[in-house]
LOBA-102766 format. One line per field, with one value per residue: x, z, y of N, C-alpha, C in turn; residue number from 1. Coordinates in steps of 0.2 Angstrom, whole numbers. Layout:
N
neast <- (X;...) .
nup <- (Z;...) .
nnorth <- (Y;...) .
caeast <- (X;...) .
caup <- (Z;...) .
canorth <- (Y;...) .
ceast <- (X;...) .
cup <- (Z;...) .
cnorth <- (Y;...) .
i <- (NUM;...) .
This chain:
488
neast <- (310;315;315;320;319;306;303;310;303;291;293;289;276;259;253;241;235;232;233;237;250;251;262;274;292;298;292;294;303;294;282;287;290;277;272;279;274;261;262;267;255;243;230;215;219;232;244;243;245;255;256;270;281;295;297;289;290;303;309;302;296;286;281;268;259;261;257;243;238;241;234;221;220;222;214;212;216;228;230;243;244;252;261;271;266;255;260;268;269;268;261;249;245;243;233;223;220;216;205;196;193;184;174;163;165;158;162;172;185;196;207;212;226;232;246;251;247;237;225;212;211;197;192;194;188;176;177;181;194;211;220;235;243;247;260;259;248;249;248;235;229;235;229;216;217;221;209;201;206;204;191;184;177;183;187;185;199;215;213;209;219;226;235;241;244;259;267;276;285;281;293;292;289;275;261;249;233;216;209;197;182;172;160;151;158;157;158;160;155;158;147;147;137;127;122;122;122;110;113;108;93;82;73;60;45;37;21;7;-8;-11;-14;-8;-9;-3;15;20;13;19;28;20;13;22;36;49;65;70;66;65;65;49;33;17;2;-14;-19;-10;6;22;37;55;60;59;44;39;48;52;59;55;54;41;31;22;13;7;-4;0;-6;-9;1;9;19;27;35;47;52;41;34;38;32;19;5;11;23;28;29;38;50;49;51;64;71;69;76;89;90;91;102;111;110;116;129;131;126;116;99;89;74;66;74;79;92;108;119;134;134;144;157;158;157;167;175;170;180;184;195;206;216;225;235;245;246;239;225;212;196;186;171;162;161;164;154;156;151;150;151;148;158;157;167;166;172;173;171;174;163;158;145;135;135;143;140;146;137;124;112;103;95;84;80;70;72;69;80;84;86;93;104;104;116;120;130;130;127;124;118;118;111;115;123;114;100;93;97;87;78;79;92;100;99;107;120;122;120;131;142;139;139;153;158;165;164;173;176;164;162;172;167;156;162;169;158;152;162;162;149;151;162;175;174;171;159;143;132;117;110;96;89;87;92;104;103;112;125;133;148;153;148;133;134;134;133;135;133;140;152;168;180;196;197;203;201;201;189;185;198;201;191;194;208;206;197;206;216;208;203;212;210;208;198;186;186;172;168;170;166;155;162;176;178;181;193;202;201;190;190;186;192;192) .
nup <- (525;522;508;503;514;516;504;506;517;511;502;509;510;503;488;477;461;458;453;437;431;418;409;403;399;403;414;424;436;444;444;449;462;466;464;474;486;485;485;498;506;516;512;516;519;514;505;493;476;462;445;436;424;425;435;431;417;412;408;397;384;373;374;372;372;385;391;388;395;408;409;409;420;431;443;443;431;430;423;419;417;407;399;392;391;384;371;368;360;365;378;373;366;377;384;375;375;388;390;381;388;397;391;393;406;417;425;432;431;425;430;428;431;436;432;428;421;410;396;399;389;378;380;393;401;406;417;434;441;448;456;456;454;463;473;487;491;490;499;503;490;487;497;492;480;486;492;482;477;487;488;498;508;514;529;528;521;529;541;537;535;539;552;546;533;524;519;507;505;490;478;467;457;453;444;453;455;458;466;457;453;444;450;466;481;494;508;523;522;526;528;526;532;529;540;555;572;584;600;612;617;620;635;638;630;629;629;624;623;609;600;588;571;560;556;552;558;570;571;571;583;593;602;603;597;591;590;597;588;584;584;577;581;581;586;596;603;602;608;613;621;637;642;653;659;664;655;642;625;620;627;625;616;621;632;647;659;656;652;647;649;642;640;628;621;621;611;599;599;597;589;587;581;568;570;580;572;563;572;577;565;562;572;568;555;561;568;557;551;560;557;546;535;520;517;506;501;492;486;498;503;510;509;506;504;492;499;500;486;483;480;492;504;514;527;536;548;546;553;555;544;533;525;512;506;492;493;487;471;457;443;426;409;391;377;362;357;351;341;335;341;353;371;388;402;418;425;436;451;457;470;482;494;506;509;523;537;549;553;558;561;561;570;577;579;569;561;544;532;516;503;491;476;469;458;458;454;459;469;479;475;470;454;441;429;413;410;420;428;422;423;436;439;432;439;452;449;446;458;470;482;493;491;494;508;513;511;519;532;531;530;542;550;547;552;566;570;571;583;592;592;587;594;596;602;613;623;634;637;625;607;604;594;587;577;571;558;556;555;546;541;527;519;507;495;490;490;499;499;508;515;529;536;550;555;546;548;562;561;554;562;573;567;561;573;577;573;577;589;587;595;606;606;594;580;565;554;558;556;544;531;520;507;506;514;526;542;551) .
nnorth <- (680;663;656;644;635;634;627;615;609;607;597;586;585;583;589;597;599;614;628;634;644;655;664;676;676;688;691;682;682;689;681;668;671;673;661;652;658;654;639;638;639;632;620;612;597;597;606;620;618;622;624;627;632;632;623;611;608;607;596;591;581;584;599;605;596;593;604;606;594;598;610;605;597;606;615;629;642;654;669;679;695;707;720;714;700;702;705;692;677;664;665;669;659;649;657;656;643;641;649;643;632;636;645;654;659;654;644;649;646;653;665;680;689;704;713;724;741;739;737;724;710;706;694;691;701;698;690;687;696;698;710;715;727;737;738;741;736;722;711;710;708;696;688;688;681;669;666;663;652;643;643;651;665;680;690;708;717;719;713;701;692;677;668;656;660;663;677;686;702;711;713;721;736;745;753;763;758;757;742;731;721;709;706;708;704;693;700;710;725;741;756;773;785;801;806;814;810;815;821;827;834;849;849;852;860;875;882;893;902;913;928;929;924;923;922;934;943;946;957;967;967;965;973;968;967;955;938;921;905;899;889;891;885;878;890;893;896;889;885;883;893;900;905;910;919;935;944;938;938;936;941;951;945;933;923;926;920;907;899;884;869;856;839;837;826;818;822;815;804;805;814;826;823;829;842;843;840;851;862;860;861;875;880;876;884;897;896;894;906;915;911;917;911;910;906;896;894;887;876;871;875;879;893;903;920;932;941;958;959;950;934;921;914;900;897;886;878;863;850;859;866;879;879;880;884;889;894;902;908;917;915;910;914;911;922;932;945;962;962;950;939;926;928;926;930;937;928;929;920;905;893;883;873;867;855;854;846;841;824;811;794;776;771;782;800;812;824;828;830;836;839;851;861;878;890;908;924;937;933;931;929;914;906;900;889;879;877;877;865;854;859;860;846;841;845;839;825;823;821;810;796;799;813;818;813;821;833;833;833;845;855;852;857;871;874;873;880;874;866;851;846;849;862;869;882;884;891;884;867;863;859;846;839;825;823;812;802;792;775;759;741;730;715;713;718;725;714;714;728;739;752;761;768;772;776;786;796;798;803;815;822;824;832;843;849;857;870;887;895;907;924;928;941;947;956;955;960;958;945;943;943;955;949;943;931;919;916;901) .
caeast <- (308;320;311;323;317;299;301;313;298;286;294;286;268;256;251;236;236;227;235;242;252;252;265;280;298;300;288;296;305;288;278;290;289;270;271;282;270;255;264;267;249;239;223;212;224;238;247;241;250;255;260;275;285;302;297;286;291;310;312;296;297;282;278;262;254;261;253;235;237;242;228;215;222;222;207;212;221;230;233;247;243;256;263;275;263;250;263;271;265;267;256;243;242;240;227;217;218;213;199;192;191;179;172;158;167;153;165;176;192;202;208;217;231;234;252;253;241;235;218;211;208;189;189;195;184;170;179;184;201;214;224;242;247;249;264;258;242;251;246;227;228;237;224;211;219;221;202;197;208;202;184;182;176;188;185;188;205;221;209;208;226;226;242;243;247;266;267;282;284;281;298;291;286;270;257;244;226;211;206;190;181;166;154;151;161;152;162;157;156;155;144;147;131;128;118;125;118;108;115;104;88;79;68;53;42;32;15;3;-13;-8;-18;-5;-11;3;21;22;10;23;31;14;11;28;41;55;69;71;62;68;61;43;28;10;-2;-21;-20;-6;13;25;45;59;62;55;38;38;53;50;62;53;52;35;27;16;9;4;-8;3;-9;-10;7;9;25;27;41;48;53;34;31;40;28;12;3;15;30;31;30;45;55;50;54;72;74;69;83;94;91;93;109;115;110;121;135;132;124;109;95;86;69;63;79;81;99;112;126;137;135;150;159;160;158;173;173;170;184;184;202;207;223;226;242;250;246;234;221;207;191;183;164;158;166;162;152;157;148;153;147;152;158;157;172;164;176;171;175;171;161;155;137;132;140;144;141;146;132;122;105;103;89;83;76;68;72;67;86;86;86;99;105;106;120;120;133;126;129;119;120;114;111;119;125;109;94;96;95;83;78;82;100;104;100;112;126;123;121;138;147;138;141;160;161;166;162;179;175;158;164;176;163;152;166;170;153;151;166;159;144;154;168;180;173;171;152;138;128;113;107;89;87;88;98;106;103;119;124;140;151;155;142;131;138;131;137;131;137;143;156;174;185;203;197;205;201;199;185;186;204;201;187;198;213;203;195;211;219;204;201;217;207;208;192;186;184;165;166;172;160;155;168;182;178;183;199;200;199;183;191;185;196;188) .
caup <- (524;518;503;503;520;514;500;509;521;506;499;513;511;497;484;472;455;460;449;432;429;411;409;399;402;406;421;427;443;449;444;453;469;468;465;479;491;484;487;505;509;517;509;518;522;511;502;487;471;456;439;434;418;426;439;428;410;411;404;394;377;369;379;369;375;393;392;387;401;414;410;410;427;437;445;440;426;431;417;421;412;407;393;388;390;378;365;367;356;370;383;369;365;384;386;371;378;395;389;378;393;401;386;396;413;422;429;436;431;422;434;426;437;432;437;425;419;403;395;399;382;379;382;400;404;409;423;440;440;454;454;459;451;468;478;494;493;487;504;502;483;488;501;487;476;489;494;476;476;493;489;504;508;520;532;524;522;532;546;534;535;545;554;542;527;524;514;506;502;483;477;460;457;448;445;458;453;462;464;455;451;441;454;473;485;501;514;527;519;531;524;530;530;529;545;561;577;589;607;617;615;625;639;639;626;632;625;627;618;606;595;582;566;554;559;550;563;576;571;572;590;598;602;604;590;588;593;596;584;587;580;577;579;585;590;601;601;604;608;618;626;643;641;660;661;664;649;637;619;617;633;622;611;623;638;653;664;653;649;648;647;641;638;621;618;620;604;594;599;596;582;586;578;562;574;583;567;561;577;576;559;563;576;563;551;565;570;551;549;564;554;540;529;518;516;499;503;487;486;505;502;514;505;508;498;492;503;496;479;481;481;499;505;521;529;543;549;547;554;556;538;532;519;511;501;489;493;482;466;450;437;419;402;385;373;356;358;345;336;333;345;359;377;395;406;424;424;442;456;459;476;486;498;509;511;530;541;555;551;563;559;568;573;580;577;565;557;538;528;509;500;484;472;466;455;459;449;462;476;483;472;465;446;439;422;411;408;427;431;419;425;443;438;430;445;457;446;446;465;472;489;496;491;498;515;516;511;524;537;530;532;549;554;546;557;573;570;573;589;591;592;585;599;594;608;613;628;639;635;618;603;604;588;585;571;568;554;558;550;545;538;522;518;500;493;486;494;500;499;515;518;536;538;556;555;542;552;568;560;551;568;577;563;561;579;578;571;582;590;586;601;605;605;588;575;558;550;561;554;536;528;514;500;507;516;533;546;556) .
canorth <- (673;659;652;637;631;633;621;609;606;607;591;581;586;582;595;596;604;620;634;635;651;657;671;677;676;694;692;676;682;691;675;663;672;672;653;651;659;650;633;638;640;626;619;607;592;597;612;622;616;627;621;633;629;630;617;606;608;607;590;589;580;587;603;607;590;593;610;604;590;602;615;601;594;611;618;635;644;660;672;684;701;712;722;709;694;703;704;687;672;658;666;670;651;646;660;653;635;641;652;638;627;639;651;660;661;653;639;652;643;657;670;685;691;709;716;731;745;737;734;717;707;705;687;690;705;695;686;691;697;701;716;715;732;741;734;742;731;716;706;710;705;689;685;688;675;662;664;660;644;639;644;655;672;681;697;713;721;716;708;694;688;672;666;652;662;666;682;690;708;712;716;724;742;744;759;762;758;753;736;729;714;708;706;710;699;692;703;714;732;747;761;779;789;808;807;816;809;820;818;830;839;852;844;856;865;880;884;898;905;919;932;928;919;922;925;941;948;947;964;972;966;964;978;965;967;948;932;914;901;896;888;893;879;878;897;893;898;884;887;880;899;900;910;912;923;942;947;935;942;935;943;955;941;927;924;925;915;901;896;877;866;848;835;838;820;815;824;811;797;807;817;831;822;833;849;843;841;858;866;859;864;882;882;875;890;902;895;895;913;917;909;921;907;911;900;896;890;882;870;870;875;885;894;909;926;935;946;964;957;946;927;919;908;898;895;883;874;856;848;865;870;883;876;884;881;894;892;906;909;920;910;913;912;913;927;934;952;966;960;944;934;924;930;924;936;935;928;927;916;898;892;877;874;861;854;852;846;835;818;806;787;771;770;788;807;814;829;825;835;834;844;853;867;881;897;914;930;942;931;931;926;908;906;893;887;873;876;876;859;850;862;857;839;839;846;834;819;822;820;804;796;801;820;820;812;827;839;833;835;852;859;852;862;877;876;872;884;870;862;843;844;855;864;874;886;885;894;879;862;864;853;843;834;822;825;806;801;785;769;752;736;726;708;712;724;723;711;717;735;741;758;761;774;775;779;792;801;800;807;821;825;827;838;849;853;862;876;892;897;915;926;929;947;949;958;951;962;955;938;942;947;959;946;938;924;919;911;897) .
ceast <- (312;315;313;320;309;298;305;307;292;286;291;280;265;253;246;238;230;227;239;243;255;256;271;286;300;297;290;298;299;284;281;289;282;269;273;277;264;256;265;261;245;232;221;218;231;239;244;247;250;259;264;280;292;302;294;287;298;312;306;298;293;278;271;257;254;256;245;234;237;236;222;215;221;215;206;217;222;233;236;247;248;257;266;270;257;253;266;266;264;261;249;240;240;234;222;215;214;205;193;189;185;177;168;161;163;157;170;183;197;202;213;221;234;240;255;247;240;228;218;209;201;187;190;191;178;171;182;191;205;220;229;247;250;254;262;251;243;248;238;225;229;231;217;211;218;213;199;199;206;194;181;181;180;185;189;195;211;219;209;214;226;233;245;246;253;266;273;281;285;287;298;288;281;265;251;237;222;209;199;189;174;160;155;154;157;158;157;159;153;153;144;141;133;123;123;121;116;109;111;99;85;74;61;51;37;27;10;-2;-10;-14;-15;-8;-6;10;23;18;14;26;26;13;16;33;48;59;70;68;65;63;55;38;21;6;-8;-21;-16;1;17;33;48;61;57;50;37;42;51;53;61;51;45;29;21;11;6;0;-4;1;-10;-5;8;16;23;34;42;49;46;32;33;35;21;11;7;22;32;32;37;51;56;52;62;74;74;75;90;95;93;100;114;116;115;128;135;130;116;105;89;81;66;68;81;89;103;118;128;136;142;151;161;161;164;172;175;175;184;192;202;214;222;233;247;249;239;231;215;202;187;175;159;162;162;160;153;153;152;149;151;152;157;161;171;168;172;174;170;169;158;147;134;137;138;145;142;142;130;114;106;97;89;79;76;67;70;74;88;84;92;99;108;110;121;123;130;130;123;122;115;115;116;122;121;103;97;93;92;83;81;89;104;104;105;119;128;124;128;143;145;140;149;162;160;165;167;178;169;159;167;172;159;156;167;165;151;156;165;154;146;159;173;179;172;163;148;133;124;109;99;85;86;93;98;103;110;119;132;142;154;149;140;134;134;135;132;136;139;147;162;179;192;203;197;205;198;196;185;193;204;197;191;203;211;200;201;215;215;202;207;216;206;201;191;184;176;163;167;166;161;161;175;183;181;189;197;198;193;184;189;189;192;191) .
cup <- (520;514;503;509;519;510;502;513;516;503;503;514;504;494;479;466;455;454;444;430;422;411;404;402;406;413;425;434;447;450;448;460;471;469;471;486;490;487;494;509;509;514;511;522;518;509;495;482;465;451;436;429;420;431;435;421;408;406;399;387;372;374;377;373;382;395;392;393;407;415;411;418;432;437;443;436;428;425;419;416;413;400;388;387;384;371;363;364;361;375;379;368;371;386;381;373;384;394;386;383;397;397;390;403;418;427;434;436;429;427;431;431;434;436;433;422;412;402;395;392;383;381;390;404;408;415;428;440;447;452;458;457;456;473;486;497;491;492;503;495;483;491;497;483;480;491;488;476;482;492;495;503;514;523;528;526;525;538;543;534;541;546;549;535;528;519;514;504;494;481;471;461;451;448;449;455;456;461;462;454;447;445;462;477;492;506;518;525;524;526;529;528;531;535;552;567;582;596;613;614;621;629;638;632;628;626;628;621;615;601;589;577;561;558;558;555;569;576;573;580;596;597;602;597;587;593;592;591;588;581;582;576;584;589;596;598;605;604;614;623;631;643;648;662;659;657;642;631;617;622;630;618;614;629;644;659;661;649;652;646;646;639;631;617;617;613;598;594;599;589;581;583;573;566;576;578;564;566;577;570;559;567;572;559;555;566;564;549;554;562;547;534;527;517;510;500;499;487;493;506;507;509;508;502;498;497;500;489;477;483;489;500;513;522;536;543;550;547;554;549;536;525;518;506;499;489;489;477;460;445;431;414;397;380;367;357;351;339;333;336;351;366;383;399;412;423;431;446;456;466;478;492;502;510;518;534;545;552;557;559;564;572;578;576;574;561;550;534;521;505;493;482;470;462;457;454;452;468;481;481;468;458;445;432;419;410;415;429;428;421;432;443;436;436;450;455;446;453;466;479;494;497;495;505;517;516;517;531;536;533;539;554;553;551;564;575;573;580;587;591;590;590;596;600;607;618;635;637;627;614;601;598;587;578;567;564;557;552;551;541;533;521;511;499;489;491;494;499;506;518;524;537;544;558;551;546;558;567;557;558;572;573;563;566;581;576;577;582;589;594;600;604;599;583;568;554;552;558;547;535;522;507;501;511;524;537;551;562) .
cnorth <- (669;654;645;632;629;627;615;605;604;599;584;580;585;589;593;601;609;625;633;642;651;663;670;677;682;695;686;677;684;684;669;665;671;664;650;652;655;643;633;639;634;626;612;602;592;605;614;620;621;623;627;630;627;624;611;604;606;602;587;587;583;592;606;602;591;599;609;599;594;607;610;598;600;613;625;637;651;663;679;689;706;715;717;703;695;703;697;682;666;659;667;663;648;650;657;646;637;644;647;633;630;646;656;662;659;647;643;650;648;663;675;689;698;712;722;734;744;735;727;715;706;699;686;696;703;690;690;690;699;705;717;721;737;737;735;738;724;710;705;707;697;685;683;682;669;660;661;653;640;639;647;662;674;689;703;716;716;711;701;690;684;670;661;653;666;671;686;696;708;716;721;731;742;751;758;763;755;747;735;722;714;709;708;704;699;694;708;721;738;753;767;783;797;810;808;814;814;818;821;834;843;848;846;860;869;882;889;900;911;922;931;923;918;925;932;946;950;954;969;973;966;970;975;965;960;943;926;911;899;894;891;887;879;884;897;894;893;886;884;886;898;906;913;918;930;945;943;939;941;938;947;951;935;929;922;919;908;897;889;875;858;845;835;831;816;817;819;805;799;811;823;830;826;840;849;843;847;863;866;862;872;884;881;882;896;902;896;902;917;916;912;917;909;905;901;892;885;875;868;870;880;886;901;914;928;940;952;963;953;939;926;913;907;895;892;879;866;853;853;869;873;881;880;882;887;892;896;909;913;915;914;910;914;917;929;942;955;965;953;938;932;926;927;931;933;934;925;924;909;897;885;877;867;861;851;852;840;830;813;799;783;770;777;795;809;821;827;831;832;840;845;860;871;888;902;919;935;940;930;927;920;909;899;893;881;871;876;870;854;853;859;850;836;839;840;827;818;820;813;803;799;810;822;819;819;833;839;835;842;857;858;856;869;879;876;877;880;866;855;841;850;856;870;876;886;889;890;874;863;858;851;838;832;823;819;803;793;781;763;748;732;720;707;719;722;720;714;725;738;747;758;768;777;778;786;798;803;805;815;825;828;832;844;852;857;869;881;894;905;917;929;936;951;950;954;954;960;948;937;946;951;955;942;932;926;914;908;898) .
i <- (1;2;3;4;5;6;7;8;9;10;11;12;13;14;15;16;17;18;19;20;21;22;23;24;25;26;27;28;29;30;31;32;33;34;35;36;37;38;39;40;41;42;43;44;45;46;47;48;49;50;51;52;53;54;55;56;57;58;59;60;61;62;63;64;65;66;67;68;69;70;71;72;73;74;75;76;77;78;79;80;81;82;83;84;85;86;87;88;89;90;91;92;93;94;95;96;97;98;99;100;101;102;103;104;105;106;107;108;109;110;111;112;113;114;115;116;117;118;119;120;121;122;123;124;125;126;127;128;129;130;131;132;133;134;135;136;137;138;139;140;141;142;143;144;145;146;147;148;149;150;151;152;153;154;155;156;157;158;159;160;161;162;163;164;165;166;167;168;169;170;171;172;173;174;175;176;177;178;179;180;181;182;183;184;185;186;187;188;189;190;191;192;193;194;195;196;197;198;199;200;201;202;203;204;205;206;207;208;209;210;211;212;213;214;215;216;217;218;219;220;221;222;223;224;225;226;227;228;229;230;231;232;233;234;235;236;237;238;239;240;241;242;243;244;245;246;247;248;249;250;251;252;253;254;255;256;257;258;259;260;261;262;263;264;265;266;267;268;269;270;271;272;273;274;275;276;277;278;279;280;281;282;283;284;285;286;287;288;289;290;291;292;293;294;295;296;297;298;299;300;301;302;303;304;305;306;307;308;309;310;311;312;313;314;315;316;317;318;319;320;321;322;323;324;325;326;327;328;329;330;331;332;333;334;335;336;337;338;339;340;341;342;343;344;345;346;347;348;349;350;351;352;353;354;355;356;357;358;359;360;361;362;363;364;365;366;367;368;369;370;371;372;373;374;375;376;377;378;379;380;381;382;383;384;385;386;387;388;389;390;391;392;393;394;395;396;397;398;399;400;401;402;403;404;405;406;407;408;409;410;411;412;413;414;415;416;417;418;419;420;421;422;423;424;425;426;427;428;429;430;431;432;433;434;435;436;437;438;439;440;441;442;443;444;445;446;447;448;449;450;451;452;453;454;455;456;457;458;459;460;461;462;463;464;465;466;467;468;469;470;471;472;473;474;475;476;477;478;479;480;481;482;483;484;485;486;487;488) .
């Protein structure tokens, strides 16, 4: 862009006194480029105007009086914050005058413009500031500044750039730090949930009177080695498995002549609503067990045990590269040995796991996945007590939204063996679950935070689906390598 052309045109249009730029000489090249961009931006029936010392104070007889006059006349005062400006006398004077004009920040006149990774002075921390430290997000930060000057709210991210805004590339290099602000902005904020949508359900539930009163009675009355998931309610057995089949595992414990069937979806609108969710969760537990995941009932957590007393590692391929995650790791504690010295020793196992269960909400049926942690004594029995809670909370509190999102994606891959959807067999139609989490929108957030979650999810889907599938005839021991690693 030819800046000379911009300002040649600018001489023939009116400008207001919108932004006073307080800065130090060291930052002048960066500030001048910002000033040029602001003055090339239209506002109402004119262009935005900037008070910049090189343009406005070159021939001033009393620069202090001119300074006070211009600060009073401008709608906003931009304080350019850098290491140099915090140490220089003149910017400190300008900042003092500016802050004095709006001491509490209620008017919103003072705009800290952060261009280096330095702490904000206390008098500026209560004010909404604009982050220009990352050159790759210069355009978003510029749009944020313009929206303040115009008194506008803009759509989220790059989508908010209107054709009328002429934006130059930021020529300066600066540390990369996430943008922040004092309060939430009025923008459309996309939320990613930990809810995976259920796409398909079995059509029919079979029921028959049964002499079973407890599930433990099944082993006494049935000769079958294994049984599909089922419910016992009102002296009846309910299951998705077809009870009318000759090879049914329940033939010895049901009344063959009184077998009934009904539509499964009708359960959700009846007093059997909770039965429906419970039957789905029983199938989830059976499915997870087939994936060698243990279930801890008290905390409703799924986790992997160590393999042959070795850490459990999951390996898969992303973009042609082998990556891994150790989901079961020796947990260590400190003790004093016989020589009086502190030493670390193994004190059970630490597991990355999930809480997973079906949940029925007004907007639909979902599988909820919640990444979590747990400690066990021997890789199987969970450890409890007052000391365990703070340890687990410490690990959970260290995780941020991005890590949780990736963990949800990771565990969905563990359950699916790398397929693009989760299919839980039922003996008829499967329980089909999509892997793209349910999303929603709220009308507040952080302006110019342009993380594209749709793009992130799609990119990970494309990469992670490069995971090779296991041959169905492989045994449990074929799935593991000698060091306890499992290849998805």
